[in-house]
N, C-alpha and C positions, 0 to 999 in steps of 0.2 A: 254771201254770208252763207245762207239755206243751200243754194248748188253746194257751193264745197262741203257741207256737213250731208248732206245726202250722199257726195261722192265716196267720202269716207266710211260711212257705215257701208255702205255698198262691197267696199274694199273686204272689211270686215268681214262681212259677212259669207264672199268670196272667198277671203283666208280660210276662215273655220269651215266652210265643205269642202275646201280641199283637203284640209289635213285631217278631216273623217273620213272622207275616202282615200287617204294616203294609207291613214292607220287602220281599214276594215283589209287593204288592201295586203300589210304586215300580216296582220291576222292570218289570213285564208291561207296561207304562203308558210306559214309556220306551222298550221295545222295540217296542211297539207305535207312540208317535209316531217312531221311528227310520224305519220300514218306512214309512209316512204322508207323511214328509215327504222332497220332491224334494231332493238334495245339490245344494249352491250350485256352480255353475258360473258362471266369468267371463262377460263380456256379447261379447268375442273368441272364447272357446270355443265356444260356440252360434251364433255370426255364421260360424264354419268350419266347424262342422259343417251347419249349416242351406244354405250354401251350394254345398256338392257332392251336395242331394238334385238328384232332377229339377222340373221344372218342374210337373209334374203334382201331386208330395206340396206344393211351397211353397204352391201353391193353396188345399190345406184347414189346413198349419201356420201359417199367417199366420194364422187366426182362431182360434189356440190359447187365445193368451194375446194382453195389449195387448202385454209387452215385444216377445213375437216377431214383431205387427206392425209395432210400430216397426224393428226390425230390417230384415224386409223389403220393407219402404216406403222405406227409406232411400238416397240417391241410392249411397253408396259401398257398399253392398250388390248394387245392380242393375249397377252398374259391376264390381264381382267375378264375378257370376255370367256377365254377359255375356261377360269375360275367362276363363272357363270352360265355354263353350257349342261344342259344337263345330257344325259346319256341318251344313245337311241341302239338299234341295231341295224347293222347295214348287211346289207344282201346283194344279190342278183339274180334278174331274171333272164334267162335264157328264151332268145328268139330267134326262127327261122330268118333265114334273110331275105325273104320273099314278104316277111310280117316288118322285119325290121324299113326296110323301104319303105314302105306305109309308114313307119312310126316317124322313120327321118323327117318327111313330108308335113306331120302335121306338128313334129318340132323343129323350125330351121335352123334353130340355135345347138342341137345338139353336135355333142363334141366328141371326136374320135380320138381314143389314148393311142393307137399305133399309128392313127395319120397324120399325131401332132408330131411323131417321131419321126417319122419318112413317107411321102405319098404312098397312098393303098394302089396296089393296082384298078385300073377299074374295072377288069374283069372279075370283081369279087373274088381273089385268087392270091395266092400268096405262093411262090415260086412252084406254080405250075398248081399248088393242091387247092381246092377248089373249097372256100369258106361258105359250111352251112351255117355255121350259128356262131351269133354276138349275144352280148349280154350286154344288157342294160342296169346301173347301179344304182339304187336305192336305198330308201331307210324305214323303218318304223320310229316312232315316235308313242311315248305311254304319258298320257295326258289325261287328268280327269274322269279313269275309270276306263279309257278306250283308247284302242293304236288308229294310227294315224299312219296312214302311207304315205311318202312323200318321192319326188326323184329328184337327181341332179343334173337332169337332160344331159347323160355319159354314159356313152358305149364305151366297152372292149371287149380283147377276145380272149382273155388271161380269165385266170381264177384270182380272187380274193384270199391271200394267202395269212396276214394278218394286217393286226391295226396298232398304233399307240396316236395318244394326243392330236386325233385329227389326221393323221396322216397314214394312208393304206399302202399295202405290199401286193402288188398285182405280180402275177406270171409275164414274165415276155416273149407272146406269141412268136413273135419275129425273132428270135432267138430261142434255139433248145434251151434250158437251163437259167436263162436272164430273168431278170428281175423288173420291176417300175417300181420306184415310190413314188406317189403323189397325194396332194391335198384335193378331194374331189368339191371339194368349194371353190377355193381358189384357182383350181384347175394347172397349179402351177408342179410339173411331172421331173423325172428325171431316171434315164437308162441307168441297170447296174449291171456292173463286167460280169461274165458267164462264171461259175464257184468251179469247184476243181472238182467235182462230182454232178455231172449233168446227170444221169439216169440211175438212179441209184433203187435199190429194192423198194424201200421205206423208207420216206424222208418227212419231217417236220422244220416248220420254219415257224421264230418267233420274233416279236418286232418290241424292244423297249429301249428305256433313253436311261443312260449312264446319269446317274444321281451327283456324283460326284466332279464327273467331264461338263455335263451336259449333252455330249452328244448322243444322237439315236446311232443303234448296233442292232445289225441282221443277225439272228443266229440258226446255224441252216445243223438241223443233224439230220443223218444220214445212216440210214441199216444195207450189208448186204446181205447175201443170201445164207450165210454160213452166222449170222445175227450180229456180227461185230458193228459196234455205234460209232460212227464218227462223229467229229465237228469242227466247223469253221463260221468264222465273224466276220465281218464286213464294219467298219466306223462309215458312215456316207460321208464324213469328212473326209475321208482320204481313198474312198470308193476301190479299196485294195481287199481279197480274201485275205486272210491268214487260218492255218491250223493251230488250233486249240488240243489239249487232251480231254478225251471223250471224255461219259460215264463208261464205269465197269461193267464189264464182260456178264449179259445174264441177267442186267436189272431190268430194261427193257422188255418188255413180251407185245406190247402192241404201239402203234401208231396214232391210233384215231382219234382221240384227246387233243384238243388244240392247247397249250399252255396258256396259263394265266399269268400276270405280269402286278407282283407287288412284294412289297417290302428288298425294294432293287435284285430282285430276281425274277426267274421266266420259270415256272415249275409245272411242270408234269405228273398225272396219273399214268404210270406206266403198262399196267393189266386192265384187261377189261373188266374182270370180275374182281374181287378177293386181292382187290393190290392194301398192302398193309402200309406202305409207305410213300413220299411221291420223289422222284426226281427234281433237284433244283438247278438250275446254275444261274451262280451269283456274275451279274453285269461285268460290274466292274473288274473284281479277280477273275472271269472267267474261270473259275473249280468250278464243277460238280459236286453235288452233295446230295446224300439221302435222307432225307427229313422221316421220320415213324409216324403213323396216323394215329389221332388217340383211339380210335376204333377201325376194323378192318372196312377195305372203299367197296362197296356195292354197285349193281348196274345203275341204280336211281341216284345215287348217291354223288358228290362234286365238290371240285374247289369253286372261288367266286374269289375277287377283290370288295372290299366294302372299307372304305374311308381310308385307302392307303395298305390296310392291312389285307390276311390273309385268310379267308373263313373255307372251313369244310365243315359243308354240312350232307347229317349220314339223317337215315332212318333208324328209327328206336322205337317197334311196335306202331302204334298209331301216332309217333308224335314223331318232331323232327326237330336234332337236337343239333345246333350251331359254335361250333369248337373255333376258336382267332388263336392267330399266332402273328405276335409281334413284331419279331426279328430273326433270323437266320440265327444268331449266334447266341449260346447259353440263356435260349427265350423254351419255354413250352407250349403247348397247347393249353389254351382256359377254355373253360365251358360260358360263354355269349350268351346265350339266350336256347329255351326250347322254346318251339311252335306247337301247341294244344288243340288248335282249334280251326274247323278248315281244311285239313290235314288230308292230302290221297296220296294211295303207296307209290305211284308210281310219278311223284311230282318232280321233276330233276331241276337242280337250282342251274340258272340259266344267267345273270351276272345282278348286279345292283345298279340300282340308279344315284347317280354322283350326286344332286342335290336335294331330293326325297328323301335316302337312303332305302328307299324299298327294295325288295328283294324280289325279282323276275326268277318264276318257274313256270318250266312248260311241261306240259302232261305228256308223257309219251303213248298214251294210247289213240289221243285226237289231237295232238299239238296245240292243244289251246294253252291260252298264255292265264298266268293267277300272278298276280301282287301281294307281299304281305308288307304290310302298315305293324311297324318296331312300335312306335308311341302307340298305336291305338290299339297295336296285338289284332288284327282280323287279317283274316287271307279275304281276300275277291276276285273272283271270274273276271278276267279284261276281255268288254266288249269288243268285238272285229269288225273290221269292214269283211263282205262277202268274198268269194272269189280265190284264188289261188294262193298260198302262204308257206315261203318256204321249208325246205326239215330245218328240223334244230342248229345240224350241223353246217349247215351253209349259213345261218346269223350267225355275226360276230359284233362284241360291245363296240362302240365306237362312239364320238363326241364332233360332233361338225365345229370349226374351227376355222380361225385365219393361220393356226402354226406353220412355220415355217423348219427345216431342217437345216438349213443353214449355220452352223456354230456360231452363237453369239448372236443370234434372232431366237426370237419366242421360244426363250428356254422353257420347259413349262415341267411342273412336276405333279 
């Protein structure tokens, strides 16, 4: 009897030890599983986190998993990211062929625009003409009172003609008169056919989105030696040029000012100095208008887009007056703001930051940049890096985005 009782106690003790060991093992496995499993987040939360990341991070994040790729590739995400992105200035830096070879060695992922369209000759020549210079494309960020210069690891032969919603319009040096539309962030590009006029006396290109149809449109103004100005347009969806009625004879005296896109139109200042009006091209109806200015536009005055509206910035003694136009039809210029502090007589309005709303000026004398904060009513000089800086005419307002020009995809306003 005693032996049977001792055996029963030992069996119970053994079973208790086994149960405790099993329980501990289950707890450890559960803990390990919790550490390895990523907590579930709703799709909307993930999208709101990703949309705040810089584009450099998004490029790698989209390949993390299929759900993230689908989020980043969606039209809603692209539009949301576009509306959260601040303006920059895009420009090109010319590099000699020998220097470009060294640059390519330092940047093995350097993307060549022309080489992606058709293989480039190994002798660095096109149709027997040796290429002496290339450009690599960079941009300037304005943040915290400083300028930071970044690059896309992207080189090309042609000049940037215009920008719109993160897309750029490049000369296609492989074809005289041809153009290339490209998103420098995604590196997606498309060659456009040669227009009807390949070698005009003077020309200007505009690039805008039709707010009615959502299509991107290229506008080409060209002037002959007699002063006649013609116009042709191309919708990126159809890739076909069509002739439209140009502006009236004699209203254009100079093509040096780039057009500004605002209130559904492209706007040019048509004279170097003492211009009493601007020339506007309505993108949807493809009609030209002349709009009187509240004051004659002088050399250091100019027009810029701010918050979707058209602004005219003019020097008034030691002040800067900012007028605003909110529509093309039955609208009048209204006095928006007067800058009374920190003004310099040769400050030229350059563009406005989309998110902060600051207006960026560039001084004609030394090329230095200034920013005006409308909330604090403060004009400050922006610190910049040492070294080469492009001239004002070579810098275009731009937004780094994932936008595509394909109809029905990534339509932005």
